[in-house]
N, C-alpha and C positions, 0 to 999 in steps of 0.2 A: 751505711743504707743506699747508697748511690750502684753496689752490687746486687741488693735486695730489690731493689727497682727494673734493674737491668734481667735477672733472672725473671720475673712478673712479664716483662715487657716482652722476652723475647717468646716467652711461652704462649701468652695470649693472641701475638701476630703471624702465629703459625695455625693457627686455628682460621679459619673460609666461615667468615660470619657475611657473607657478601648480601645485600638486602634484593628486592627484586621491586621495579616501577610496577603499576597499576596492578597491585596485587590486593584481591577484597579483604582478607585474613592478616590480622596482627599475630605473632611476625609475619613478614612475606615469604621469610624461607627459613623452614625448619629448621637448621644448622644454627642458626643464630643460638637454640638451644646448646649445644655443645659447650660454646664459650659460657651460658648461662648458666648450666651443672657445675662445672673447670669452679668460677665464680663461687660459687655456695660450698663448696670443697674449702675453696682457700680463706672464706670469711670464717667459718667454722674453725679451721686451724685457727685463729689469731685471735678467736673466741668471742666473736660477735652471737647475738642473741636475735630471738623475732627475725629467725632470717625465710623468708618466703619467697620462690619462684612461681610467678602465676601461669595461669593460661597464655600470655600474651610475651613470656621467655622476658620477664621483668622482675631484677631479682631485687629486693629492698632487704635492711639489716639494722639493726642498731647495737653501736656500742654505749650504753651508759655510762652515764658521769660518775667519775671515781671521786668526786667531792660534794655530790648533793646541790650538782647545779641546774636550775628552773630553764634553762636554756637548751634549745632544742636548734641544732643547725646540720643543714644536709648537704651530702657532694653527690653530685650526680655527673656520670658519664655516658657512653655509648656504645655497644658491641657490633655496630654494623659496618659495613664498610660500604665505598660507593657502587651503584649497580654499572655506572658507567666503564670501568675497569676492572680487570681479573684480580681479585684478592687469592686467587687461590694457590697452596703451591708457594707461600711467599717463604724464599731463602735470603731473611737479615744478613747483613753484610757490616760487621763492625770494622771503625777506622779508628784506632786508638789514636791519640795525640799527631793528631790533623795536622798538616805540613800547610795549606793553605794552596797545594797546586788543584788542579783539573779531579777531577771524580767519574774514570773508565768505568761503566757498568755493562753490562750486553747489550750494545746495537744501542745504547745512549751513552753521554757523558754530561755531570755536575761543572757548568764551566765558569770560568771567573769571571767572562766575559756576559753570558746570562742568567749567575748571578752574583750580582758583587757582593750583596753579603756575604759568603763563603768565609770571606778573611776575619770574620767575624766570631770566625768557630777555631783560629787556631790554637795549636793545643791540646784542643779537646775532643771528646770520645764522640763519633758521631756514627751512626745506627744505618745505613740506608737498603733499599731494596735489592736484587740482581739486576735490576732493568728489565723485568719482566712482569712486574703484578705493585700493585700499592704495597705497602709497606706495612699502613695499619696504622702508623701511629694518630690521626683523628678515626679511632678516637679508644683508640686502646693505649697509648700513654696516657692518657686523663686516669684510666682505670687503672696503671700503674702506680703512678702518682699516688691515685688514693691507697692504692695498696701499701705504698709506702708508708705513707700518713700513719695506719694503722699498726703495719709491723711496728714504728716508731713507739706506740703507746702500750704495743702489747712489753714489749722490750724495757722499758720505762714507766712501770707502774705507778711510782713516785711520780712523777706529771701530771699536774691534776688537767682538767679538762673536761667539757661539757659534755651535752649527749652529741655523741655522733651519729646520724643516718646516713646513710650509702646508699645509690639504688643505679643500678646498670642495667639501659634500659636498649630496647632493638629499632630499629625505622629511622633513626634520625634521620641517615640521609635522604630519605623519601618522603618526610616530613610527615609520618603515620605514627610511629612505637606511643612518643609521649600525648595520643589521643584517647588511650586505652589506660593511663598513668591515674591510679587511683592515689588523694589525696591521704584517705586514711586510715594506710600503710606508711604516712612518710609526716608526719603530724609535727612540724618545724616552725621556728620563727620566721628562719629567713633559708634559704640556700645559693650554691653555687653549682655551678655548671661547670666542669673543669675539661674546655671542648677547644678554646685557642690557641693560640702560638706562643707571641715571646711571655716570657714568665712575669715580665714587669707591668703588661698591661691587665685593664680591670675595663672590661666591658658590659657597660649598663644600656647602650641605645641600638638600637638595632632598626630594620626597617617595618612600615607595615606592609601588609603584603598582599595580593589577588592573585588570582589566574583568569585567565581568560582562552576558553575552547572557542572560534572560529571555523562551525563549518558554513563550504559552500557549496550551493544545491545547481547545480548545471542544466542544461537540458542539451544530452546527446542526439542528435541526429550523422546520417551521414553527410560528409563536409561537403558532398556535390550537390546540392540541395540544400543547404545550408542558409543563404542568405534570407537574414530577415529572422531564423528562428533558433538556432544556436545558442546558448548561451554554454562558454565554457568555464566548468567551475575553479580550475586553473589560474585564468584569466582576473576571474573575478577577485579572489584569492591576492592575488599579484597587487589587482589595485587597489585593494582594502589594505597591505600593508607597505601600500607607497602613501594613504594617505597619514598616515602615521608621523609625527616629528621624526625627523633624521637623526637630530641632533639628541635625542634622548632616549642614546641607546648605549648597553654599556658599553660599548669601546671609548664610546666620546664622553664619559661620566666618570665622577669621583667625588670622594668626600661627600657632603649631603646631597649630593644631586641625586635623583632617580632616576629612574629607568623602563620603557617595555621592552619585553626580551623578545625573542620570537626561539621558542626552543625547538618547533619542530615544524614542519611541512610536508603533505604528500596531497597528492591528487594526480584526478585525472581530470576527464572532459565531463563527467555528469558529478564527479562530490570530491570537494577538495577540505583539506581540513587543516588548519593551523592554530598550534598552542602558546600560549605566552605564559611567562609570566610581570606581572606589574609590580616595581615597588617605589617606594618614598616612606624617606622618614617625618615627611610631615602630611600627616594625616588627611588634609583639608588636598594638598596636592595630590597623593593619591587618588582621591575622587573627582577630581578632574582629568587624570591620565583615564579614570573608568571612563568617564561622561564622556570623553574624546570615541571612546572604543564603542559607546552607545549610538551618537549622533553617526559616525563614519557606517554604522551598521544602518540606521534608519536611513540617510542618503542613497545608499546603494541600492537598499529594495525601494526605495523611490523611484530611483533613475530606473529600474528594470521594472518597476510597475508590478513585481512580486517579491516574495519575501524569499530571496535567492541568499540572506546572508543570516545566518541561527547565531547568535550570542551568549555563551553561557559564561558568567561572571563567579567564581567562588572567591570569598576572601579566606584567607589562610591564619596566618597571625595581626597581632597589633604590635607595635614601637613599645617595649618592655618599658622605657623610663617614663610614660604618661603615670605611671602607678610607685615604679620607686623612687622618684624623686619626693611623694608624699610620706613614703618611709622609707630614710636611706640607712639603717641599721646597718646594712646589710654590706652596702659601700663603706661607710668608717671606720668598720671592722677590718675589713678586706685592706683599707690604705693604711691604717694602724699597724693592721698583722708587719704589711710590707716595711713599712718604717721601721721597725725592731731590727730588719735586716737588712737594714741600709738601705730600701730599693727607695725611690720615688714614684709611686703606681703611674705610669700612662694612659689615660681615658683615650678609648676606638670607638669610632660609632662603626658599626659591624654593617659590613654590607652585603647583607644574609639576613640566616636567624639563628635562633638556638631552639633546645629543645627551654630554655629557662625564658622565650618567650611566651610561651604557652602558658608553664607555671605563673607565670607572672601575672598574666590573665586571667587566669582562675583562683587568684588568690597568693599566692607565695612566689613573693619577690626573691628572682633568682637570675643575678649577674652571670658573668664569665669570666673565668680566669686562663692562664692559658696554661700549656700542655709543655713547652718543649720542643712541639713537633712542626715542621714547617713544608710547603710544597706540597700540600695535601690534594689529592684526588689523580694522581697516577704516580707513572714512574720514578719520577725525578723527587718521592718524599723521602727527608728522613727528620731524623731525632736528634739532639743534643742529649746526651747520659748527664753531664753535669749540670744542664740547664730544666732537666724534668726532678733533678734531686731538689733544686732550687724552689721546685713546685711544690713538691710534699711537703718542702719545710715551709713555705707560705701557708697550706695547708693546716699544718701543722701550729703553727703562729695561731689560726686564726680560730682554733681549736680547744685552744688552752684555755684553763679558764680567767677572765680577767679578772681583776681585785675587786672593780667597780661593782662587779656582781653580784 
């Protein structure tokens, strides 16, 4: 199975699927269809039915139960790679029997001093970038893991399994693709995104999330006659940011601590704009952070006696745990499946979000499983083949028929 997973993975990462910010269409880049079409053909070869590729580049398919099981379980992974770093012309670098030394690539190195957990992979097979692109393990490792599971059931037809639904989605990295997802094409009792890192981890808590657009409007006149008249929008933006709690920035928080993150800032005298993301695992605390943005906006506008600051808040997703704790069958099944493989499942609170957060919010409980990929979103990304194989084995156990069903 390991060789088959590697074959799938190498094929998928070489297909450029970078998504693009601030596009009004889904998918944000048409090249995501390139991978979607390959996946459709691979699913056909594996014997799945009801295979669909819709206008949003969302792929869905079904492997029907071979034992008349009434249970329907879904597995999802996303096709796109981040827009912030190149995913074009990916050249995977395979290191067999890794010896624990620093890994030197083009212009960069994965060093033990920077990444001390590399020692955990001694003797294993690592797939890295060549140092110039992302690898795409986030989340093409997840796709390959799901395909590995399906290949297993094709080759072992005597192993009884439930109804297995799979889906591959676009634009997860920009938080958009899943909003076009149609649950009518994915009628499951519950599901799993395969989009994490360590295979022993299961993630079912995530941030409550919002975004904030802060626009600052100045009064731009000649500086020689500016006294008492000029309002510098860039300075207003700086003033606004200085009034936020400096201890609630990402670089000062961890675990269950939330944050306000200034993602971008542009400005001149007449106009400036800042874009933030606001995060907290506790919804009440998130609302307090939003209130802080509103109070600062009101204070500055009152100070200048005009609307020099305009605030736009958008809610993005909610902590999926609030719904999963009310129906935890998905958690129990995953933990039980890991135990059968000798794994003691570890629960992590995600300091981010997954497509599963949105799916859970609209009624399909969807926690997140690992992929065997690490150092995502940059040229230091790598995957461990043995861990990818372990993920596929976990998925197989989850999908096997339970004698009590």
